[in-house]
N, C-alpha and C positions, 0 to 999 in steps of 0.2 A: 503493500499500499503506499503511496507516494506521501510526502509531508502535507502537500497541499490538501489532499484528500482526508488526511489524518484530522487536520485543522478543522477541515469543512464538517466531518463527523463528530468531532469535539463540541463544536459550536452548536450542532444541530441539538446533540443530546443535551447539553446545557439550556438551551430555549424548551427541549421539551420537559425539562423538570421544573422550569420556570413557570410553564404554563397547567403543570400538575400540583404546583403550590399552591396551599389552599390561600384565600385572600383573607388577610387579617384584619383589613381595615373596617370598621364599622362606620355606618352613616352618623353624621354629627349634626347638633341641633342648639339652637340659641333658645329654643322655648324651653320654659321652666317645667310645663306640663309634659311635654314630650320626653324631656331627659329624666324626668320622675318615673314616668310610665315604662320608658327603656330600663331603666335602673331594676325596676321593680322586676321585670320579664326575666332578667338575668338572675333574679334569686330564686324562681320557681323551680321546684326538684324537678328533675327530667325535662324541664322545660314546660310543665302541664300542671303542675299543683305546689300548693303549699302544706307544710306539715307541721305539728305541734307537738312539742316533747312534754308528756306528762308523766312524771315519775319514772324518767328515764327510757320511756317508750315511746317511739313515734306513731303518731296518729294522724290519718288525713283532715286537714283544715279546709272542710268545705267551704264555709262561710269566707274565710280569708282569701280563698282562691275566686270565689265569686267577686269580691270586693276589686280583685286585680283586673278581673275581665271586664269588669263596668270601669274601672281607670282606663284601661287600654281603650275601649271604645270612646270614651271622652276627649282623650287623647289623640286618638286617630291614628294609633302606630301598634308595633308588636302584634299584628294580626295573626301571626303564625303560633305565636304563643296562645292566643285567645282561641284559635280553632282546636290545640292540643289541649288546651283547659277544659272547652266545653264539650269536647268528646269524651275527656276523663270523666266529668260531672255525669254524663249520661251511662256509662258502664254499668251493667246490671248490678255488680259487685259493689259499687261505689254510690249509687243513687241512692238506695235504701238508707244507708247509713247516715244521709242527711234529712230526707224527709220522712222516713220511718216506714215500717213495714205495715202496708193494710191490714194484715192479720190483726196486729194488736195496738199499732200507734201511728198517728198521723200529726205532723206539726206544723201549724197554721204558718208560722214565720219562715219557716224554709220551704212550703210549698208556693207560698206569695214572692218571696225573692226569688226563687230559682225561676219563675213564670215569667218575671220581670226581666231577668237575665236573658232568657229565651227569646224574649221578644225584641230584647236590644240586640240580640245576635242574628236576628231574622229566622230564627227557628221557630216552628209550629209548638206552641206550650200546651196543645192537646196530644200531642205526640213526642213527648220528649223522652228518650230513653225508653220508650213503649208505653210512658205513663202520661196520662192526660192530668197535668197539673192544676188546668181550670176547673175540672170537674174534682177534683180533690179537693181545691181551696174552697169551691160553692159548698162542699158537704160539711165543711167545717164551721160555717156561721149559725150563731145561735138564735134564739128567739129575739134578743136584744140588738141584734145586728154585729156583735163582735164576733170576731173570728178567734175561735178557741181550740187547743190540742183535744186529742183524743188519744187517752192513754189509760193502760191498767195500773200504771204507776201515779202514785200522789203529785201532786203539783201541776200547774199548768202555766207552761213558760210562754206563752202568748203576751204581748205587751203592746204598748203603743207604735212600735216599730211594724210589729205584725198587721196592725190594722192599717197603716199607712201604705205599706207595700202590698197588701191587700187591695186595696183601693186602687191604687196605681196599676197594678196588673190587670185588674177586673176593668178598668176605664179603658185601657190599651186594646183589651180584647174587645170590648164594646162598651158596656156600661155596667159601672158596680152597684149593687143592690143599694136601694136608697136608705134602707134601714142600716147599712154599713157605714155609709157616709154620715148618717144622723148621728149613729152612735161616736164616730170619731170626731164630729164636732162639738157633741154635747161633753165630750170627756174634757174640754178645756177646764184649766184652775182659774179661779177669780185672778183676773189681771190680763188674762190673754196667753199664756205659755200652756203648754201641753205635757202631761205626765209621759213618763216611761212605763211606770208600774201602774196599770188600769183598775179602778173600784177599790182604793185605798180609803181609808178613814181620812186620811189627811192628803190633800192633792198637792203634791210636789212637782212644779214644773222643771222641765229639764231642756236645755237648748237642743240637743240631739234630736229629740222627739218631737220639739216644736218644729224643728226645720223641715223634717218626715212629714209631719201633719201638715203645714204650709202647703209641701209639693202636691201632697195629695188631693188636699180640698181645692185647690187651684184647677188640678188636673179634673177635678169633677165639678168645676163650674161653681164653686161655693166660695167666691171671693170673699164676701162679706164676712163668711165665718173664719177665712185666714186671716181677714185684715186685723184683727186683735193680736194673732199670733206675731204677725210679722213685727207691728207696734212693739210688742214685749221683746222679740228678739233683738231689734234695733238697740234697744235701751241695755241689754246685758253685755254690748261689746266693750271690751275694756280699752284701757290708753292705747296699748300697743296695738290694738286691730284684731287681736284675737278674742277666743271664747273660752269661757269654761264650763265643763258638761253640766255640772249640778252644785249648787252651793246649800250644803246640809252644815247641820250644827258640826263643829269639830273638824271641819274641812277647810279650815284656815289658808292650809298651806298648798291648797290646790291651785294651780296656775293654769294659765292658757295653754292651749294645746293644738295641735295639726289636724287631730282626728274631728275634735268639734267644731273647730274653724272651718275645715275644709266642707262639712255639710251644711253649716251655717251661711257660708259664702255661697253655695250653690243654691239655697233656698231664698237667700235675699236678692241674688241677681234675677231667678224665675220671677220673684215678686215686684221687680222693678226698682229696688231698693239700691241704687247705682254706688252711690256714696259710699255706702256701709260695707258692700260688697268688695269696692275697691280696696277699703282699708283692710279687709280682712285678707284680699289676695297679695298685697303689700308685706303682710305678716306671715304668709305661708311662704313667699318667696325668700324672705329674710330667715328661714329655717332650712333653706335646702342646701344641702353639703355641695361645697364648691370646689374648683379645680386644685389638683393637687392633692387630693383624696381618692382612695381606691373605691369609695362610695358616694363619688361625686355625681349629683342627679337626685339623690335620696332626699327626703324631706324629712327631718328629725321629728320627733313627738313634741318635742319644747325646747325652751333656749339653753337648756342643759347640755344640748348636744347630742350627736348620732349615738344610738343604742339599737344593736341588733334585734333585741328583744321587742321591740316595739314599733321598729321602722318600717315594715313591710305594711301594716295595716294602717300607719299615719300616712304613708305616701300614699296609698289606694284613695284615701277619703282626701287628702290634701289634692289630688289631682282633680278629683271632683269640683272642688271650690276654684282651683286655678282656672279652670276651663269656664265653668257655671252652666252647663248646660244641663236641663232638668230631667229627672227621670221618666218624665212623661213623654218627652221626646227624642231620647238617647238613642244613638243608633250606632253600629260600627261598621255601618256601611261606607265604603270609600277608605277604610283605615289602610295605613300602609303596613307593608307584612314585617318590615324590620323593627328591631328594639334600638334606638339612636341612642348615642352617649352625649353627653355635655360637650359642647363646642369650646375647648379650653385654648389659650394662645399658647403659642410655642415661643419660649424665650433663647435668645441668641447673645453671645457676648463678645465683644473683641478683644483678640489676643493681647495678654498683658494688662487688661483692664480689669481690676476685681468688681465681681459681681454682688458684692456684700460689703459694706463699710459701716464703719461707728459714725462717721461724718460723712454726709454727701459731697461728692466732687464739684466744685465750683468754677464758675469761669467758661468763656466762649468754646475754647477747645476741648471742654471735657467730655469724654466719650462715655455714653452711658448704655447699658443693654437694650438691645431694641428688643420690641414684641412684634411678632409676626402673628397676623390673624390666620387662623387656620381656614384652609378652603375646602377640607374633606376628601382630597386628592390623597390617594395612599403613596406613603414614599417606600412601602415594603417591597414592591415589584423593583422599584430601580434598583434598591440594595442589591435584591435577588439576583439580577441581571449581570450587575457589575461584578458581584462576587463569582458568579458562574461563569461568566466571559474570562475571567482571570485563571479560574482553574482549566477552563478549557483551552487557554493559550499554553498554560504550563504543562497540561497533558500533551499537548501538541508537540512541544520543544523536546519532552522527555522521550517521546515515540520516534521524534525525527532522528536524536542522537542514538538511539538504539539500532535505526535503521544503518546509520553510518558508519557504526562501530564495528571494529574487526572481530571475526567471530573466533572463539577461544574453544577448543575442544580439550 
């Protein structure tokens, strides 16, 4: 084989390896909501679900997974992960663990939230994983209009969230029963806020439950019933723009947080309270983990900083608030397949000039580190090409020398 041909083959091999090399670059974004959803997608186990550690054993986290799917739809990204998560939720061995086994227990909140999620995903809620979620939900309404659990075990886990999600899902499917909407409207506490725990001796309004009730009542064309809740919600906004979930005796240490603020911001946007919603969004953006951190894009639960223990749910609900699209109209249609990363600037320094100093360099001749905006164009392929071409050249030279060297026996 000639030296020229050897070099040609080596270059071809290098290019073939380059083509086969995986693209490592991820799409970048400057959108806080997209960056948050992108980070969230990368936390999913097998790209499809969340799990919760209970007593050292991992269990599937259906609710947390659903929250992520709703966040992906709001941000309009991570469609690939949303597809996987939705398929996982519909699996026969997974679904009963959330909505209950029809033979002995049915959970109103699970039926309602999953039915709404199916609608957001463009799925048929009457045939999700072989289950008619709408029929199951309607079977759980009581004479009072409340959606309650059915279970042989003591306790009813249905609450204000269950009722609001049920009204939202049934309104999107057609029309929610008037008794259900009336029950939700009448559950309001004096002053306008709505409780999480229903039918209690003392009505304790909660920001999260109020935010959900507002959205549900507006979806059911009950703006007058929602108005008092909106006014109450605006009054709960703290100086930093955030919201506290509930104020109870002995909870003086409770602080504003991303979960509650995300739901409040979403409801305020839907209700048309733009100024309060904008303040809440500013609070949420201030909690986003910035560049230079492996968790860039995530939304911390509160001002104490990032914690893996609560960042998943905090980010999910924060994304809803950052976008502001209500549950009544939320859709994953047109979502981008990828999970983008936060667009961070790349820094370069002039040779011989320190990048850090106790005192700034002054004067017109001072050279400072430059900040170059990221374009999203991957540099990895170029580095691969350069490296492989060098290897190809060395290989060609080596083989050429062997061809010209005298043969020793």
